[in-house]
Structure formats: C-alpha cells, structure tokens
N, C-alpha and C positions, 0 to 999 in steps of 0.2 A: 699615114702617120699624122698624129696630132702634134701641133707645135708645142715646144717647150713652154712651161708656165713660169712667168716672172716671179721674183722672190715675194713681193707683197701678195700676189695672187696665189702663190703656192701656200703661203701661210694661211690665207683665208680658206683655201680649199681643204687644207689639213684640219681646220677647226670647224668646217661647215657642218651644219645639222639642219637640213631642210626636208621638205616633204618627199622629194625624190630620193633623198638619202635613206629614208626609213625603209623603203623597199629594198634597196641595195644591201643594207645591213642585215635585214631578215633573210635575204637570199644567201648571204655569206654564212649566217648562223644555222639556217634550216633549209639547205638547198633541196632536199628530197621531200620535204613536207608539202602536203597539198595546200596551196595558197587559196585558190578559188575553184568552185564548181559552177558550171553554167550549162544548162540543158544536157546534162550527162557528161559534159566535157570536163576534164580535170587538168589543172596546170600547177606544177610545183612552183615553189618560190624561185628556184633557179630559172625555170622556164619562163615564168612571168616576167622576171627581171630582164631576161634576154629579149623577150618580145617587146617590152617597153623601150629598151635601148634601141632596138631596130626601128621602132616607130619614131622615137625622138630624132634619130639621125636622118630618117627619111623626111621628116618634117623640116629639119634644119636644111637639108638639101633643097627643099622647096621654098626656102626663104624665111621660115619661122625662126624668130630670134627672141632673145630676152625682152620682156616687156610687151610683146605682141599679145593681142587679145584674140582668143579662138573660142567661138561659141559652140556648145554641145547641145543638140536637140535630139534626145533619145530616151526611151525607157531604160530601165536597168538592163545592163548586158555586159559581157566581157569587154567589148570594144570601148565602152564608156570608161571603164577602169583603166584600160591600157592607155587611152588618150589622156586621162587625168594625170597619171604619173609621168607619161612622156612629156607633156607640156611642163610639168613641174621640174623635170630634169633639165629642161632648156631654159628655165626661168621665164617662160611664157605664162600668160595669165589665162586660165580656163574660165569660161563664163557659162555655167550650166543654165539651161533654159527649161522652164516649166513646160512640159509637153502638152499641157492643156491650153496654152496661150493661142490666141488668134494671130493671123499674119501681121496685122498692124501693131500688135503688142510685141511680137518678135522683132519687127522692123525698128520699133523705138529702142529696144535694148541694144540691137546691133549698132544703131547710130550713136546712142548715148555712150556706149562702152568704147566706141571706135574700133570695133572688131574688124580684123582683116581676113578672118577665116570662119567657116561654119561647117560643122560636121552634123549630118542628119541621118536618122533612121529612115529606111525606105518608106515606111507607112506614113511618115510625117513630111515627106518631100513636098507635097503640094503646098503646105503652109510655108515651108522654107523658101520655095521658089517664088511664092507670092510676096513674101517679105523682101527677098532680094531684088525683086522687080522695082521696088520703090526706092532702092538705095542709089545714092549718087556715086558710090565707089565703083570703079571700073574693074579693078583686079581683085579677085577673091581666091583664097585657098579653100577648095570645096572637097569635103570628104563624105563618102556614102557608106552607111552601115547596112548590110543586107540581112536583116533579121528575118524577113519574109522571102528571102532568096530572089528579090527583084534585082535585076541587073542595074548597075550604075548608069544613070542617064548621061548623055553627052555633056561634057564640061565638068563632070564630077569624077574624083578619084575613088576607086574602091579602097576602103580603109585596110582591107586585107593585104593589098599590095604594099602599104606602108609598114604593116606589121611583119611582112616577110622581107624587109629590106636587107641588104647585104652586110651592113655595118652594125655589129652587135656590141661594139665597144661602149664603155661608159662615157656619156657626154661630160664635157668639162666646162660647163657654163659657170661664170662667176656670179654666184647668187648669195646675197646677204640675208640675214635672218628676217629683216623687215622689208625686203623687196616684196611687192604685191605678187601673189601667186594665184589668187582666185577672186573673182567678182561674183557675189551672190546677190541676185536682185530680189528684193523683198517689198511687198506692197504694204503700205500703211493706210492712213486715212486719206492720203493725198491721191490724186487721180493717176499719177505716174509712179512706178516703182523706183526705189532707191538702190544704187549699187553699193553693197557693203564690201569694203576692201579688206581682205584677209591675207595674212602673211604667214610664213613658216613659224615665226615666233608666236603669233596669236594662236595658231592651230596646235602646235606641239605643246604649248603650255596647257591648252585645253585637253589634249589627249592625256597628259599626265594626270590631270584632275579626274577625268573620266575613268581612267584605268585604276587609279588608287582608290578613289571613293566609290567606284562602281564595281569593285571586286573582280576585275577582268584578268584573264590568264591566257598564256600561250596554248593551253590545252582546250580552249573554247572551240566549239563548232557552232557557228552562228548562221542563221537564215536572215538574209537581207531582202525584205519584201517591200519596204517603203522606198519612195523614189530617191535616187542619188542626187537629183538636182536640188534636193532639200538638205540643209546642213545637218539635220538630226541624224539621218541614216548614214550619211557620208562621213561626218566628222565626229559624232559621238560613238559610232560603232564600227563602220567598215575600216577607216584608216587606223584607229587604235588596234584593230585586229591585225592589220598588216604590220604595224609597229611591233606588236608582241610576237608575231609569227603564228597566229591562230589561223584557223581554217574558215573560209567564208563561202557559203552557198548562196548564189545570186538568183533571185526570183524576179520575174518581170512585173509582178504586182502582188497585192495582198489579198487575192481571192481565197476565202476561208478554207474551202475543201483542199485546194492545192497546198496551202500553208500547213494544214494539219497533216496531210500525207507526207510532206517534206520533213516535218518534225519526226515522224515515225521512221521513214526509210533512211534518212541521213543521220539519225540519232543526234538531232540538234540539241545542244546544251544551253543555248543562249538566244534570246529573242527580244527585239524591241518592237512595240506597237503603240500607237496612240490609243486612248481609251475606246474610241469607236471601233477599232479593229479587234481589241480584246473582247469587246462585247459581241462582235460578229462571230468570233471563234466560240465563245461560250454558248451562243444561241444555235450554232450549226449542228445538225443531227450527227455529223461525223465525230464531234468532240468526244463523246463517251465511247465511241467504237475504235478509236485510234490509240495506239500505245504511245503515250506522251511522257513516259517515265524518264526519258533521258533529259528532259527539260529541267535545268537546275536554276537558271537565272532569267528573270524577266524584267523588262524595263518599260516604263511608260513616260509620256511627256506630250507636248503640243497643247494639251488642255488638261484640266483637273480630272482625276479619276473619281467617278461617283462612289461614295462611301459604300453603298450596297454592292457595287461591283467588286470593290476590294475584298469585301467579306466573302463574296461568292468565289472569287479566285482562290482565296486562302482555304476554302472548304473543298473545292473540286480539284485543286492542284496543291495539296498540302505540303509537298516537298519543294515547291517553287519559292525561291527568294526573289522579292520584288524591290526594285529601286524606282524612285520618281526623279527624273531629270527635269529641272526647270531652267529656262533661259530664253535666249532669242538669237537670231542670226548674228547680230552685232557683237555677241559674246562668244561666238565661234563653236557652239552656241551655249554650252552649259554654264550655269552660274551657281545654283544651289542643288543639293542632292538629299533626298530622304532615303535612308537605308532600310534594309529588310526588317530589322528588329523594331523599327519605328513605325511601320505601316499602320498597325492597328492601335498603337498607343498614341500616335500623333495624326489621327484621322484628318484628312484635308490639308495637311501641311506640305509645303514644298521643300522642307528640310532646312539645312543650314548651309552657309556659304561653303563652296568647294575648296579643295586644298589650296588652289592658287587664286582665290577670290576673296575680296572683302565686300560685304553687302550691308546696306543701311537703308532705313526708311526715313524720308525727309518731308518737310512741309513745303509750301510754295516758295519759301525763302531759302530753301536748301538747308534748313536747320533740322537736326535729328529730332524725331518725335519720340515721346516716351513709349515704353513697351505697351502694347495693346491699342495704340492709336493708329489710325489709317493715314498713310502717306504714300508718296511715290517711291518705288523701289529703285535704288541706285547702286552701282557697282564700281569698284576699282580692281583691275586685274590685267595681267599681260594677255589674257584671252581676248581682250577687246579689239575690235577692228581698228584700223588706222584712220578710218574716216569713210564718209560717203563719197563715192567717185565723182570728182568734178563738182562738189557741192560744199564749199567751205562754210557757208552760212548754217546749213543744217548740221554739219559736223560740230561747229562751235556751240550750237544750241544743245546738241546731244551731250557734249562733254563740259558743260559750264561748271565752273568751280571745281574742276578736277575729278568729277565723277561721271560715269556714263549713266544717263537718265533713260530708264527702260520704257517709260510710258505706262507701266503697270502700277496698280495700287495694291498695297499690302500692309500687313501687320507683322511685327517681330515681337515675340514674347521675351520674357526675361532670360530664357535659356538660349536665345539666338535663333529659334526656329521661325521660319518665315511662312506666313499664310498669304497666298495671293488672293486678294479680294476681287479684283476685276481689272480688265484693261480700262484705261481712262475713257476710251471711246465706248466701252460697253457698260459703263455705269449709267443706270437709268435715273433721270431726274424727273420725278413725278410729284406734282402738287407741292413743290418746295422741299421734297425729301429725296435723299439719295437711296437707291435700291441696287444692291449688288446682284447681278443676274445669277451668279453662281449659287448664292444662298437660296434663291427661289428654286433653282434647278435641283438642288439637293433635297429640298422639301418635297417636290413633286416626284422625284425619283424614288423616294421611299415607298410610294404606292406599288404594290406587288405586280400590277398590270403594266407598268411602264418599262419599256425597253430603252428608249432614248428621249431626251428632252433638251430643248434649247429655249432660253428666255432672253428676250430682247425688248427694246422700247420702240414704239411707233409714235409719230406725231399725233397729238390729240388737241382738239380745240379748247378743252377745259383744263386737263391735267398737264398740258404741255407735252409730256410723254406718258404713254400708257404702258404698263407692264403687260407683256404679251408672251404666251408660251405656245410652242409647237411641240406636240408629243407624238412619238411612235409607240404603239402598244405592242405587247408581246403577242405572237401568233396564238389565235384562239381566245385571247382575253377580250371579254366584252365589257367595256367601260365607257361611260359618257363623259363629255367635257364637264358637265355640272358636278359629277362625282369627284373629278380630279380637282376642281376649284374648291369644293368643300374640304377635300383632303388638305389642300394647301392652306386654307383659312384656319384650320385647326392647329396649324404649326407656325404660322407667320402673323406678324402685325398686319392690320387691315390694309395699309397703304402698299404692302409688298405683294399682296395677293393679285394674281393676274386679272386684269380687266377683261382680257380676251384669252381664250384657250382653244386651240384647234388641234384635232387629231389628224395626223398626216401619215402617208405611207412610208415616207423616208425624209431625211434631212439632207439638204445640200452640203456636200463636203468637197474639199480639194483633195488631190491625190495623197497628201500627207495625213489625211484623216481629220483635219480641222473643219469644224462646222462653219459654214459661210453665213454668218449672221447678217451681213449686209444684204445678201440675197433674201433672207427671211424678212428683214425690215421692208425691203422694196415690195416683195410679193404679198405682204399682209398689211401694207399701209392703208388699204381700203377699209379695213375693219373699223377704223376710227373716223370714217367720213362724216359721221354725225355724233354728237355728244353721247357718251355711254354712261 
C-alpha cells in the first residue's frame, strides 16, 4: 500500500500534467488501441502503461528517485520507450546518449550530468563499460537491453526483469511542471556538448504546437525510424503520438528498403525524415515498386529541403501533404512550421512561428531588423529549455534580453515567413564577403546530375575562407567538377562560386541525417594548401 498523500501534494497531484501522465491518460482513453509495434510485437496502451508502471516501481525499489539522472545508450527499441516513460513517472531525469559516441564522450556526459545509472543495448556494452571504467562513482544502477539476445553480463540487470516487476500500480511521485525530466546533450561549436534541460512544461507546450500546426491526429499510424536520442523523432513525433493515442511503429534505423517495406505492410500514414533520408527513399529502386498510397502526412527538418527535391516529392507522391519543422533542441525542438499548402509557394521557407512561439530576427544589438534583412533568429516560448545543465553563463548568454538566441541567421518577410539563411558558424566569409552555404547548395542542386551537395568554407591564404563544395552525383550520371562549377557560375555572383568542388561517393552524416560539415572542413582543408 502506498502512503496517503498530504493535502498540498494531493492538490498538486490532481492538477498534474507531466510526460508520464500523457501515457496514463491515453491508456485510460484508448486501452485496447495499439500503442507501439516493435519487431512484430504489439502492445496496447493499457499494456504499455502497465509495463511502464512495473518498470518504474522496479527502478524505485533499486533506489531511483526524483531528480536522479539515468543515461540511456541504445538504438530505437521498445525498452527505450518503456524506460523513458518509467523515469518520467518517477520524476527522474533521462539522459539519452548518441549511440555513435566513443567511450570518452560517453564518460564526459555521465560525469557532467551526474548520472547514477546507465542502461545499455548489448551491442553497445563495450563502449559503456569502457566509459564506466573511467568513472569515479562506485555505485551504479546498470541495465542491460538484450536486442541481440546476449545475456546480461555480471553486474548488469536484465531490463526485462524490471519490466516484469510485481507492482503495476501508478507511481505517485510529486512532480512539478518545470521539474527537469530530460537532459538532451547537443554539440555546438564548442569542444564539449551542452546539456539542454527540458521539463514537462517545455515539452507539452511544444507537443501542442506540433499537433495543432502539424495536423496530427489520434488515427495516425507513424513509422519512427530516426533515433530517439534526438529530440526531433522523440519530441516532435513519438510523444505527441502517445499524447493523442496514435499508433507508433518503431524501427531500429532509417534503412531505405526496410522503411519503404514498413510503409507498405503497416499502412503507415505519417512519416518524418530529414531531407537526406527523403532523398535516399526517392533514389531507392523499391520506391516505385511499393504501395505507398497510405502515406498521407510527411515531415522534414534538421536541414533545409532542396527545392528540386520538394518538387520531386510533390510529383511522385502527389497525395502526400508535407510540413517543414524548424527549430533546435533548446526549443524542445520546434519553433516555426511551414504547412502543406505553402510548400511550393514559399519555396525555401521555414514557415511562421508555431502556435506557442514568438519569433523575431535581430541585429547584434538585439534590435529587430526590417523585413528582408539578415539577422539572428530569436524566440520567446514556453517550449524553451530552462537552461544548460550546470552552465549559468551559457544560459544567460542564450537568453539575453529575454529571448532565446538560436545562433541561426535568417530573414523574415512582411508576412512573417522565416527563411533560414545559415548557421552563424556555417556562414562563409570569403574575400570580405559573406556567402550563405545554403544558397550555393541550391544553385548546385539544380543540376540534374546532382543527388546531394554540401557547401562549406576552408581556410585559404588569400581569401581567408574559400567556398568549397562536396557533391554526390546520381547513379549513372557522368558529370565533371568543371561542369558543375560552370553551372553554379551561371546562377551565382562570382564570389559565391565554389573555388573547389569535389565529387564524392557519400557525405558524412550523423544518425539524425544531418550532414557533418565539420568533418568535411577537416577532410578537405588540404585543397587550399596553396593559393588558388
């Protein structure tokens, strides 16, 4: 029996609306509806909620309490979702880890977050154990996810034993709207990642914006192929689906053939992919062989969608409605949304501020700039993080003058539509002129032989930075670098034309589909070893 709740706590509990409550409420509304599918396994909302409660109570018995940080190192899977909600119901803080990180990077986040627990997928155990070996902490709560059916190693608990715990009652943790519930670590220009602190208030305000402006519904059947450690898939799409009572099909990755097959066999109605994944789907030989007629809603983000790809999607999937979600982790993450009817009339736009967001473009003195002028994009919104974990100086800088400073450069027109020009760090300064990499990318992408392109600056002894392009061509397309440069020169001012252009087999990307321009800068810096 749980202890009786005092009057103030009872009032708070009666009014509570936190991440864990979203699942409980959907389980009460739609107990028999399929909540998740994973590797052929189906779990209704009632069953998922019970599994989450058993897991939360098992963790509580092992000492996990409100405010504790528990790191999750795994690919997308059922266990990740169960743990995410179980920790939320306890008021503990989940710390999703990028499964591409090396041991020393994992060790840094464990130390910086003050984590007392780590749950790892079996295939990633060597990285986890190496990270733990450098820790000064003696006692850890360690969980093992057996995706490859490897038995838990000594010292690790099999997460399935937590999920099968005897107590299925609802946890009664006292959780306030702005209590931290998740730390999302994001890398910027600095050497070390920052811990973005997200609360139920931040996240649920963002869910409402995503649902209303993103046209989401309880009847959606969504495939989740991008990683849950990233806020886009987890917080723009998966948790809003749970909030609504929609059905989620979980995939371990965004392999094109598997994703196309899943759309057909599961009758998927809703899909989010970054532009790089949409491109991979369009280029895959199975695209025209699969029945994709169920797909009604498509979403993109993480980077700008090339205009030519937008046009191709509208031709090859004419019944698909597309949304562009723009934002960043610190905004939980969506800030502006471009809706379906605006895709081809507002080409290249990131849309207008979402339902619960106010967006502005400012100069270096934080004064609004006139429509059409470039400035830094700033936001006011309950979506916003409560700060960077244990970093008051960076938090103060990010929120100076009462606005969250995104670090992105953009233009707002007289109708309030935002166009993202570039990340501040991706603006190329060449020969005293500023060049937006995206503008050059769009020009090169208009060539029919181009499949993907990334434009970046490399240090140059004369130009300071030289505009450089890495291009992936379509299969069977024969095109030389000189032809692509001539193509760009016909469309751009001379100072914007790449000084160097290389044709490559592929572009480096993180699991969320973002092109890693820092890697491109490093790997192609040698091109400017002598004046060009």
